[in-house]
C-alpha positions as a Python dict, from the first residue, in 0.01 Angstrom:
ca = {
    (1, 'X'): (0, 0, 0),
    (2, 'X'): (-367, 63, -75),
    (3, 'X'): (-619, 196, 176),
    (4, 'X'): (-963, 46, 111),
    (5, 'X'): (-1305, 38, 275),
    (6, 'X'): (-1475, -301, 295),
    (7, 'X'): (-1812, -423, 422),
    (8, 'X'): (-1750, -696, 679),
    (9, 'X'): (-2060, -904, 605),
    (10, 'X'): (-2024, -909, 226),
    (11, 'X'): (-1646, -863, 179),
    (12, 'X'): (-1723, -604, -90),
    (13, 'X'): (-1497, -301, -135),
    (14, 'X'): (-1614, 58, -173),
    (15, 'X'): (-1593, 162, -538),
    (16, 'X'): (-1737, 514, -509),
    (17, 'X'): (-2080, 679, -508),
    (18, 'X'): (-2251, 401, -310),
    (19, 'X'): (-2107, 129, -535),
    (20, 'X'): (-1940, -182, -394),
    (21, 'X'): (-1728, -441, -574),
    (22, 'X'): (-1545, -768, -515),
    (23, 'X'): (-1281, -663, -772),
    (24, 'X'): (-984, -499, -599),
    (25, 'X'): (-893, -322, -924),
    (26, 'X'): (-1225, -134, -912),
    (27, 'X'): (-1207, -51, -542),
    (28, 'X'): (-1138, 309, -447),
    (29, 'X'): (-791, 361, -300),
    (30, 'X'): (-812, 633, -35),
    (31, 'X'): (-431, 665, -7),
    (32, 'X'): (-465, 764, 360),
    (33, 'X'): (-649, 601, 649),
    (34, 'X'): (-787, 940, 752),
    (35, 'X'): (-965, 982, 416),
    (36, 'X'): (-1129, 640, 444),
    (37, 'X'): (-1242, 711, 801),
    (38, 'X'): (-1376, 1052, 698),
    (39, 'X'): (-1591, 900, 422),
    (40, 'X'): (-1712, 632, 665),
    (41, 'X'): (-1825, 904, 906),
    (42, 'X'): (-1978, 1133, 643),
    (43, 'X'): (-2171, 855, 468),
    (44, 'X'): (-2246, 664, 791),
    (45, 'X'): (-2149, 335, 629),
    (46, 'X'): (-2257, 48, 853),
    (47, 'X'): (-2048, -265, 905),
    (48, 'X'): (-1734, -117, 746),
    (49, 'X'): (-1365, -166, 805),
    (50, 'X'): (-1048, -14, 665),
    (51, 'X'): (-820, -259, 489),
    (52, 'X'): (-453, -176, 442),
    (53, 'X'): (-367, -385, 138),
    (54, 'X'): (-1, -468, 67),
    (55, 'X'): (165, -652, -222),
    (56, 'X'): (188, -956, 5),
    (57, 'X'): (-167, -1040, 129),
    (58, 'X'): (-14, -1198, 441),
    (59, 'X'): (81, -843, 548),
    (60, 'X'): (-269, -694, 507),
    (61, 'X'): (-408, -515, 813),
    (62, 'X'): (-776, -471, 901),
    (63, 'X'): (-897, -178, 1111),
    (64, 'X'): (-1257, -220, 1232),
    (65, 'X'): (-1473, 92, 1235),
    (66, 'X'): (-1764, 172, 1458),
    (67, 'X'): (-2080, 345, 1346),
    (68, 'X'): (-2145, 652, 1559),
    (69, 'X'): (-2409, 608, 1825),
}
């Protein structure tokens, strides 16, 4: 399983240092949901969600994130 951050509006994945990509091979794998959520909070990334990516795309899970108010 891979733990990824994705922008909802663009479907681009976080690739590090404010870079986003459509290529899953270039996307940063956070290994743990907590790490992805921590980066989301630290960088205040708007319109983001955590994607749990499995070998079978039918098993993928999407966890919406809220920007702090």
